C-alpha positions as CSV (number, residue, x, y, z in Angstrom):
1,X,17.3,43.5,45.1
2,X,19.2,44.5,42.0
3,X,17.3,45.8,38.9
4,X,18.2,45.1,35.3
5,X,16.4,47.2,32.7
6,X,16.3,46.0,29.2
7,X,14.9,48.2,26.4
8,X,14.1,47.1,22.9
9,X,16.4,48.9,20.4
10,X,16.1,46.7,17.3
11,X,12.7,45.1,16.9
12,X,13.0,41.6,15.4
13,X,11.6,40.9,11.9
14,X,10.4,37.5,13.1
15,X,9.2,36.4,16.5
16,X,11.9,36.3,19.1
17,X,12.0,33.3,21.4
18,X,13.6,34.8,24.6
19,X,13.2,32.3,27.4
20,X,16.4,33.7,28.9
21,X,14.6,36.8,30.0
22,X,14.1,35.7,33.5
23,X,15.6,36.3,36.9
24,X,17.0,32.8,36.9
25,X,18.9,33.3,33.7
26,X,20.1,36.8,34.6
27,X,21.2,35.9,38.2
28,X,24.9,36.4,38.9
29,X,25.6,38.2,35.6
30,X,26.6,41.8,34.7
31,X,25.1,43.8,31.9
32,X,27.7,42.5,29.3
33,X,27.1,38.9,30.3
34,X,23.3,39.3,30.1
35,X,23.7,40.8,26.6
36,X,25.4,37.5,25.5
37,X,22.5,35.3,26.6
38,X,21.1,33.2,23.8
39,X,17.8,33.9,22.0
40,X,16.3,32.8,18.7
41,X,14.8,34.9,16.0
42,X,12.7,32.4,14.2
43,X,15.1,29.4,14.1
44,X,18.3,31.5,13.9
45,X,20.4,31.6,17.2
46,X,21.5,35.0,18.2
47,X,22.0,37.1,21.4
48,X,19.9,39.2,23.7
49,X,22.1,42.3,23.2
50,X,21.3,42.4,19.5
51,X,17.8,43.5,20.3
52,X,17.9,45.1,23.8
53,X,19.9,47.8,25.5
54,X,20.9,46.3,28.9
55,X,21.3,48.6,31.9
56,X,22.2,47.4,35.4
57,X,23.6,44.2,36.8
58,X,21.6,41.3,38.2
59,X,21.6,40.1,41.9
60,X,23.6,37.1,43.0
61,X,20.5,35.0,42.9
62,X,17.1,35.0,41.1
63,X,15.5,36.1,44.3
64,X,17.7,39.2,44.4
65,X,17.0,40.1,40.8
66,X,14.3,42.3,39.2
67,X,13.9,42.7,35.5
68,X,12.1,45.6,33.8
69,X,11.3,45.2,30.1
70,X,10.7,48.4,28.2
71,X,9.7,49.1,24.6
72,X,7.7,47.2,22.0
73,X,7.9,43.5,22.9
74,X,4.7,42.4,21.1
75,X,6.8,39.9,19.1
76,X,8.8,38.5,22.1
77,X,7.8,35.1,23.5
78,X,8.6,33.2,26.7
79,X,9.2,36.1,29.1
80,X,9.6,34.7,32.6
81,X,9.9,31.2,31.3
82,X,10.3,28.7,34.2
83,X,11.2,31.5,36.6
84,X,11.5,30.4,40.3
85,X,12.0,33.7,42.1
86,X,12.6,37.4,41.7
87,X,10.5,39.9,39.8
88,X,9.7,40.7,36.2
89,X,7.9,43.8,35.0
90,X,6.7,44.0,31.4
91,X,5.8,47.6,30.7
92,X,3.9,46.9,27.4
93,X,2.1,44.1,25.7
94,X,3.8,40.9,24.8
95,X,3.4,37.6,23.0
96,X,3.0,33.9,23.9
97,X,4.0,31.9,27.0
98,X,4.5,34.6,29.6
99,X,5.3,32.9,32.9
100,X,5.0,29.4,31.3
101,X,6.1,26.7,33.8
102,X,6.6,29.4,36.4
103,X,7.5,28.1,39.9
104,X,7.9,31.3,41.9
105,X,8.4,35.0,42.0
106,X,6.2,37.8,40.6
107,X,5.4,38.9,37.1
108,X,3.6,42.2,36.4
109,X,2.4,42.7,32.8
110,X,1.2,46.2,32.3
111,X,-0.3,45.5,28.9
112,X,-1.9,42.5,27.3
113,X,-0.4,39.0,27.1
114,X,-1.1,36.6,24.3
115,X,-2.1,33.0,24.4
116,X,-0.6,30.3,26.7
117,X,0.5,32.6,29.5
118,X,1.2,30.6,32.7
119,X,1.1,27.3,30.9
120,X,1.4,24.6,33.6
121,X,2.2,27.2,36.2
122,X,3.3,25.7,39.6
123,X,3.8,28.7,41.8
124,X,4.3,32.4,42.1
125,X,2.1,35.4,41.1
126,X,1.2,36.9,37.8
127,X,-0.7,40.2,37.5
128,X,-2.0,41.2,34.0
129,X,-3.2,44.7,33.9
130,X,-4.6,44.4,30.4
131,X,-6.3,41.4,28.7
132,X,-5.1,37.7,28.6
133,X,-5.3,35.6,25.5
134,X,-6.5,32.0,25.1
135,X,-5.3,29.1,27.2
136,X,-4.3,31.1,30.3
137,X,-3.1,28.7,33.1
138,X,-3.8,25.7,30.8
139,X,-1.9,22.6,29.9
140,X,0.6,22.5,27.1
141,X,-0.9,21.1,23.9
142,X,-1.2,17.3,24.2
143,X,-0.6,17.3,27.9
144,X,-3.1,16.9,30.8
145,X,-1.3,18.9,33.4
146,X,-2.4,22.5,33.6
147,X,-1.8,25.1,36.3
148,X,-1.2,23.4,39.7
149,X,-0.3,26.3,42.0
150,X,0.2,30.0,42.3
151,X,-2.1,32.9,41.6
152,X,-3.1,34.9,38.5
153,X,-5.0,38.2,38.4
154,X,-6.3,39.5,35.1
155,X,-7.7,43.1,35.4
156,X,-9.2,43.0,31.9
157,X,-10.8,40.1,30.0
158,X,-9.5,36.6,29.4
159,X,-9.9,34.4,26.3
160,X,-11.1,30.9,25.8
161,X,-9.9,27.7,27.5
162,X,-8.4,29.3,30.6
163,X,-7.6,26.8,33.3
164,X,-7.9,23.8,31.0
165,X,-6.8,20.7,32.9
166,X,-6.2,23.0,36.0
167,X,-5.3,21.0,39.2
168,X,-4.6,23.8,41.7
169,X,-3.9,27.5,42.2
170,X,-6.2,30.4,41.6
171,X,-7.2,32.6,38.7
172,X,-9.1,35.8,39.2
173,X,-10.5,37.7,36.2
174,X,-12.0,41.1,36.8
175,X,-13.6,41.2,33.3
176,X,-15.2,38.6,31.1
177,X,-14.1,35.2,30.0
178,X,-14.7,33.3,26.7
179,X,-15.8,29.7,26.2
180,X,-14.4,26.5,27.9
181,X,-13.3,28.0,31.2
182,X,-11.8,25.2,33.4
183,X,-12.5,22.4,31.0
184,X,-11.2,19.0,32.3
185,X,-10.3,20.7,35.7
186,X,-9.3,18.5,38.6
187,X,-8.8,21.2,41.1
188,X,-8.1,24.9,41.5
189,X,-10.3,27.9,41.7
190,X,-11.6,30.4,39.2
191,X,-13.3,33.7,40.1
192,X,-14.9,35.7,37.3
193,X,-16.2,39.1,38.3
194,X,-17.7,39.7,34.8
195,X,-19.6,37.4,32.4
196,X,-18.7,34.0,31.2
197,X,-19.4,32.6,27.7
198,X,-20.8,29.0,27.3
199,X,-19.3,25.7,28.3
200,X,-18.0,26.7,31.7
201,X,-16.5,23.7,33.6
202,X,-17.1,21.2,30.8
203,X,-15.8,17.7,31.9
204,X,-14.8,19.2,35.3
205,X,-13.9,16.6,37.9
206,X,-12.9,18.8,40.9
207,X,-12.4,22.5,41.6
208,X,-14.4,25.6,42.2
209,X,-15.8,28.2,39.8
210,X,-17.4,31.5,41.0
211,X,-19.2,33.7,38.4
212,X,-20.5,37.1,39.4
213,X,-22.0,37.9,36.0
214,X,-24.0,35.9,33.5
215,X,-23.3,32.5,31.9
216,X,-24.5,32.4,28.3
217,X,-25.3,28.7,28.3
218,X,-25.0,26.4,31.3
219,X,-23.5,23.0,30.7
220,X,-26.2,20.3,31.0
221,X,-23.9,18.2,33.2
222,X,-24.2,20.7,36.1
223,X,-26.9,19.9,38.7
224,X,-28.4,22.7,40.8
225,X,-28.3,21.7,44.5
226,X,-29.0,24.8,46.7
227,X,-28.5,28.5,47.2
228,X,-25.7,29.8,49.5
229,X,-24.3,33.1,50.8
230,X,-20.6,33.5,50.1
231,X,-18.1,36.2,50.9
232,X,-15.7,36.6,48.0
233,X,-12.8,39.0,48.3
234,X,-14.7,41.1,50.8
235,X,-18.1,41.0,48.9
236,X,-21.0,39.1,50.3
237,X,-23.7,37.8,47.9
238,X,-26.1,34.9,47.3
239,X,-25.2,32.3,44.7
240,X,-26.9,29.4,43.0
241,X,-24.8,26.3,43.7
242,X,-24.3,23.6,41.1
243,X,-22.2,20.4,41.1
244,X,-20.7,18.6,38.1
245,X,-19.8,17.7,35.6
246,X,-22.2,14.8,36.2
247,X,-21.1,13.1,33.1
248,X,-17.5,12.6,34.3
249,X,-16.0,10.0,36.7
250,X,-15.6,11.5,40.2
251,X,-13.3,10.4,43.1
252,X,-14.5,9.6,46.6
253,X,-13.3,11.2,49.8
254,X,-14.3,9.6,53.1
255,X,-17.0,7.7,51.3
256,X,-18.5,10.8,49.6
257,X,-18.3,11.5,45.9
258,X,-16.4,14.7,45.2
259,X,-17.8,17.0,42.4
260,X,-16.7,20.2,40.9
261,X,-18.6,23.2,42.4
262,X,-19.9,26.1,40.3
263,X,-21.4,29.2,42.0
264,X,-23.5,31.7,39.9
265,X,-24.4,35.0,41.6
266,X,-28.2,35.4,41.9
């Protein structure tokens, strides 16, 4: 695998839309060609090389390409946009839409990521060593298709509305999550090792939520059914098991109604 290191040299005055910072866009290009890739500062078209020092050449394909992003990129959006393979390492914190519409490959964000990371994600892996903003793994505004595949690990906390309209894949949050986790979910799995704010699983049709900490206010549409022992990532514990959201329409499978499942550690 070939590595391209890009280092911020001229911070943008406005936010930089850099959806070309991905293994797919870099593949088959040398450093000079990568520097000519288009980006937007605000609504002004410009090139990647105006803002970043480029070192190294990409591999022949996205799968053969690793990108390391250095410097202050808190005002850079769309890193890893629609990437299908390869690796992307972001050494600091960054702005909106990290890994949005991602199909494959791996992203490691060593700092925080802002809102809408992994929007409509279909595959691949994202690890966030800091905190994640609102709408992680959610649908794009006005759409009903959220995350459908892949895996996200957040080592810190996550904001509100994560997994909104989620249909598949898995999100693990080692810290706490804010309100509206997995709202409108029709599949997928959420594991929260910390605490969850109110409105967990609101209007959920299918899917699974596991909460190790507290839930501030349980949604009234979730019905307690039993207690179970689960082994979750090597940890065995007893959980209260709820099904819901009872106020939503639910499909049938083999004649049985399918509900969302919520497990709260006892």
